[in-house]
N, C-alpha and C positions, 0 to 999 in steps of 0.2 A: 666833582672838582672843577673849579676855578682859576684861569689865569688873567696875568696882570705883566703889562709889559707899559717898557715909557717911547718912544717914536724922541731923537731928535729932529726930526724933518717934517714928518708928516703929525696933522692932525689925528689928535684919537676922539673918539666918541664912546659914549658912555648908553645904553641900551640894558631897559630892562625885559625878561626870561622869565615869563610863569614865576617871578618874583628873582630871582639870579638878577645879576647883572657883569654884562660881559664888553671888555674891547672892541671899535671895530675900527677900522681905516676905513674910506670910503674912498675909492677908487673915482677916476676920467680925467680927459685927456686933460684938461687942467691943469693938473697937479705932474702932466709928465716934465715940465719945468724941475719938478724938484732931484727928476732920477739922478741927476749927476752926481749931487749933495747927495742923497741914499745912495751911492757908489762911491761914497769917498773910495779914493784907492785903487781902488780896479782900472784898470785899463783896459782888458781881457777878459771876457765873456764864455767860460768852452761850454758848448753844448753836444753831450755826445752823446751820438745814441739819433736814431731815423723812424721809429716805429711809431706810438700812438700819438705819444708827447711830444716828441724831437721836431718834427716840424714846424708843427704852431707855436711852440717855445720860441723855434729860434729864428724864426716869422714875424714874430710879438714883439722879441724883445731887439730883432735889429731895428725894424719900421718906430717902437716908440721911441729907442737914442739918439735915432740919425740927425748927424748936426753936435753932435756930441764927442768927444775924443776918446768913448770909448767904443770897444770892438766886440762883434758877436761873431764866434769863428766856431763851425762847427766838425767837432773830430765824430768820422770814421775810418771803418777798418781796412786801407786802401785795397782797391778792387772789389767789393763788395756791392753788394744790387743797389743799396743806396745812395753810395756815390754820385751814380747820374741823377737822381733825384734829388740830391740835397744841389747837385746844381743845375735842374732843371729849375728850382727855387730861388736862383740868381744867387747862390755864394762856390766862390770859385778858388782853384788853388793858384792864379794869377792877385788876386790882390789880397791875399790869406785869411782870407772867409773858410777855407774849405784844406782842412789839413788832415792828415794820420790821428786816431786817436788820443794814443798816449801821449806825441808830442802835445799836440793843445793840451791833455791834463798836464804837462809839465809844463805849460807858459801861462797859465791862463791862474788869473788872484782870485775869480770865482768860480767853480766849475759842476755845473748843475748834468746828474750822470741820469741820464735818460737811457739805458739803454734797458733789454728787461730784465724782470729780477732775479732770474737766471743768471744770466749776464752775469751782474753784481753780484750774485752771491760764486760765480765761479772764479772772476776774477777779481773780486776785493785786493788782493795783496796787492797785484802790479800794480793796482789804479792807486791805494793808498801811497805803496814807496813810491810814485811818480808826481805825486801832490807836491807843491812848494809849502817850503815848514809857514805856516802861519796865515795857507791860504783859507778857501770858501766851500767846503764842500755840499750842493747844493742835489735833497731831494726832492720827487714830486710824489715818493710815496715812502712809506718809514720800512717798506717788503726788506732792506738791507739791514736794517736796525733788530727787526725782529729776528733774520734766518744770523746776526754776530753772537745773539742773548743765548738761541738753542744751541750753539755749538761751545759757547764758553767762551768768546773770542769781545775782546772792543774794539770801540775807533780810537784812530790815533790822537792823541791828548794835545799836540801840536798844532790843530786844526780849528777853525769853524766850523762845525756841521751845523745845516739848518737845512729845513722843510717848510717849502711853495706844495698846494696839492691844489690844483684845482674841479670844483667839482662835478666834472665833467671829460668825456671824450676828447684825446687832443682835434678831429676835429671841428667840433664843438666851440673847443678856446677860437680856433682860429677865425670860424665864419663868422661867430656873434663878434670877435675882435674887428675885424672886417665892416662887417657892418654899423661899429659904432665909428667910421667914418663920418657918417654924415648924421648921429644922433650925438657928439661929443663923446661919445663913449658906450661901450655894450661891450662886455664882455663876462665869462664864468665867474662866481664867487670862486672865493677858495682860503684855505685855510693855514695860516702859517705856522711853524716851532723855530725853536730855540736846542737845540740837544746841545751843544758846545760854543762859549763865547770866549775867543783867547784877546781878542781882543777892543771888545768894547761896540763893533761895529756888526755885530752879526743881527740884531733886529732889527733895524732901519738896511742892511743886506737882502732878508728875509721882503720884508714889506715892500722895497721899491721892487724887486722881481713881483711882485703877486699885481701891485700896481701899472709895470712896465708890461703881463701880459693884461692888460684891460679886464683886470677883476673888477668889482661894483663894490665890492664889499669885502674887506681881510680879515676873518674871528682867529686868533690864539687856539693852539691848542700841542700836545706831544706829537713827537714822532712813536711813542711810544704807541698811543688813545687814535691817533689816525689811522696804522693802520690796521689793529684790530676798527675800527670803524670802516674800512675802503675794502677790504678785503671779505668779512662779514656783509658790508652792504651788494656788492659785486655779487655773492651768493645766495642777498636774498632778495631783494625787493627790486634793484637796481636792473636784474639781470636775470640770474637763476630762478629766481621766484615769478618774477611773472611770465618769463618764458614756460614753467609746468603750469601754473592759472590754463594760460592760454590754449596750452595744448588741452588739458582735461575741461573745458568750457567746452570745447570746440562740441568732442567726444558727445556728451552731455546732452547740450542742441541738436545734436543730427538725430540721436535718442529720442529724445521729444516729437520728432517730425520735422525740425525746418532742414530745408534747401541745406547744400551745401554754402551757397554764397550768404544767406541769411545767417546760418550757425558761424560764420569769418566775422559777418558783421556783430552778431551781437556780443563776439568772444574780442576778438582783437581792435576792430576799430571800435569799437567802445570803450578801451581802456585808452588807447592810444588818440584820440576822438575826442567827444566829448566830458570826460574823464577824466584823463591828462589836461585839459583848457578851462576844466573848474578849479582843478586844486592848481595846477597855476598860481592861479589869480582873486580866486573867492574863497579857497580851503574846501578842509572837508567840511567843516558842517554848512557850508553852502552850497555842498552836492546834494549830502542829506535833502537839505530843502526843494531842491529842485526835484525831488521826485514824489510824482503823483500816488496817493492811497495806495496805488495797487503794488504799485513799483517797491515804495515804501517797503511793504511787505512783504515782497521778494528780498530784498536790499537786508530785512531784519532775519528772517531767514538763514539766512546766506552764512550774514559776521557773524548771527549767533550759534551756527553751522565749523563753521572755517575758522576762525579767533584762537583756540586754543592748537586747536592743528601746526595750524603755521607755526605757533607758538613755540610747542616742542621743537619742531625742526631747526627753528630759526635759534633756542636757546642751545640746543648739538651745535651747530657750526658756531656760536659765538663761543664754545667752549674745544672745537676743533683750531678756530684761530689764536685764540690766545694761550692755550696751549702751547702754541707751536706746530702744532700736528699740520692746519694745514700748509705751512709754511714748509714743510717736510716732502708734503705731496705734491707740490708746486713744485719743487727739485728732484722727485723723483718722477716727475711726470714730463720731466725736461728732458732728465735723461734718458726716455721709452723715447721721446720725440723723432729721433731720424727715423726712427723701425715704423713707430705707427704716429703718423704727424692725426692734426687735427681734421676730422673730417666734417663732409654737410652738415649741418643744423635746420634746412629747409627744403630737404628735399621730400617732405612726406604731400601727405595727397590734400592737407589744413592749407602750407603754402602753395602750394600749386596753383590753391584754390583762390588764394589769398589776391597773387599775381593777376590776376581775372579783374578784382572788383577793386581793387586798386585803380586798375585801367580802367574800371568803368565807373569810377568814384562821382559818387551823387552826396555831397555832405550833407545835402538834407531829410536822405537817406541812413543814417549814420542814428541806431539808438542809441540811449542813454539808458542802459539795461540795466534793473534792481540789481541783479542776482549778481551779472558781470560787476557789478561795484561793491555788490557787498563782500563777496569773497576777496576782494583785490584792494579793499579798506581794510578789513579784517586782518589780511598780512601784514600792509604798510604798520597799521598802528602795532602788530605786534610783535614789528619792528623796532619800530619806537620805543615800547613798555622796556626790550630786551639791552636797549641802545642804555635806556634813564637807569634801568636797574646796576649798570656797570660804570655809573660817571661821567657819560658823557655830557656836554655842554649844551643848549637845546641847538644853540648855531651849525656842531655838528650832527647832532640826530637832523635836523629839517632836512639842510645843506644832503645826507644822507641816505637819506631814506624819504621826501619826496622833493626836493626842489631838483636836485642830479634827476633822478628818474621822467619828471614832466617836461624839465626845463633842455633836457642835454639829449636823455638818451628814447623816450619813447618818443621825439617825434623823426626820428631816426628809421624805428621799428614801422611808425606811421607814413613814412616816403617808400622804403621799400624790403621790409620783411625786416624777421628777427635778424637772419646772419648778418644784415648788415647794421643794424645796431651792437649786437653782440663784437663780430670781429675787426670792427674800428673800434677796438678798444685793445689793456695788454694783455699778452697772452697768459697773463695770472687769473686775470679777470674770464678772460676764456674758457680756459682751464675751468672755473666754478662753476663757472654758469652750464655746463655740459654734464657736471658732475652733481650739483643740487636742484637741476631742473626737473629728474628725470626722480625726486624723490619728494619736491611739493605734486608733482602732477599725484603719485599715486599716494598719499596722502591724503588727498583732497576726494580720490576716487573713492579711498575705502576707509573713510571715515569721514569727513565733512557730507559728501552726497548723501550717502546713507541715511544720515542721522534727518536729512531733510525730505527725503522720501519716507519717511517710517514717520512723519510728519512728530517729530521730539517738540516736546513747547521748546519754547523762544526763551532765552536767556536773558529776562527781565534784566539783569546785575552787570551783568556785558553792555550793554544800550544805550543802559546808564552811565554807564564809566565811559564810553566812546564821549555821546554830546558835552559831558563834564570832565570831560580829559584837561589838564594842562596845557598841554600843546598847543591847543588851540590858538591862542594867544600866542607865542613866539611864530608860529605860523604865520599870525594878522598882519606884526610887526615887519618879519622877514620877505613874505611878499612885495613891500613898500621896496627893497631893496634888491626884489630881483632886476634881471635883464630889462633895456631898457626898452628893447623890441621884441619879437618871437623868432627863436632862430626860423634861417629861411636854407634847410635841410640841401634846398638842390641848386648845383653849381658851385 
């Protein structure tokens, strides 16, 4: 599926990705002066919620719009725990930038609804009733649209509905924006969507929102394709799969006789260190070429044995998301959470060992393990193939399968472990990771590793398909549009 758009404010650019054409808009601080034109008719932007995305988006928008006559106001439940955190970030009742959420919704021309997916679904009727006629509803996830489809309801017809979806967790959106002050612009790539346009301004509102967040480049999708790829990706290589992969590899390496510390280095540290760094800047083929002959043989064995087991689970996940089952699962979990809150995911021996390894980390001792790379890349490529089969554009495929993993999420696991990565994300993402990580762990343990140990023949067709895969050219093109700096997760 291809998307085309026109902007009356921003320059657009056409890029070729594996024989397809996509339009993008490049961001940067040099185009911040176009934001008042992009937000024509908007005097107040209401940012509703203070979860993963809310703090980052509210602060980035406020900073980007400084000196204009557009006010960014945070809307929260009065007396909520988030109220003080918003005050600490500089939003205030006294100057009208911090108010009760429904009041902000009713007063704003552009409402960015960033409360949890469960809360959006539960409160959507109140939100819709509070919106001004002709206002613009902004979403950073298509979950609400998926939920309404599942229950047979529609969005109000008298409003614009747009999406801007940063390809990274909220802390990454803020961290890279702050780093960009010194570099002329750095941030997280974003997709945008226009679901409804009642006044002809929706496209520029969406692009302006993305540019104001600091996105280096913005590409178009639809809210349906976004929520499919996003919910799917979180359960796949971005969070759930990588968690399951490292758990299984750690136990395997212990069984091979490694020390606990070395098992952690060869599993977690290898992925979050040299594997992610190479993928970020040079791509998948460069990673393969870095391996010496012995490690390349181990890669081939692991890749050949892991691709189909990963593809099976990822196909199931995509079906669960596109059918609405995964959305219903999130809603049911929301109903259970008062009685059964999410527990810790880093209390096992492996993650306690990881604390010691990180404390004494020597980057020179982190191995580029060929077997680990084979399992990880097999799962990544399986995810790419599922998205291709289902009609997603290459910008979405590469961002949801590679860029977000290596530039936004894995650095947080490298810094402080899996819980720090997963639990800085949305509730929907956290639930999905906890649900599907054990499935990847079990499937690799039951299917992939026994195939390696029985010395099954390497599937040369699979390896040829990897080397000749059409995704490599889009990866190369989009790598040039990556953030201008590596994310600094400390501080």
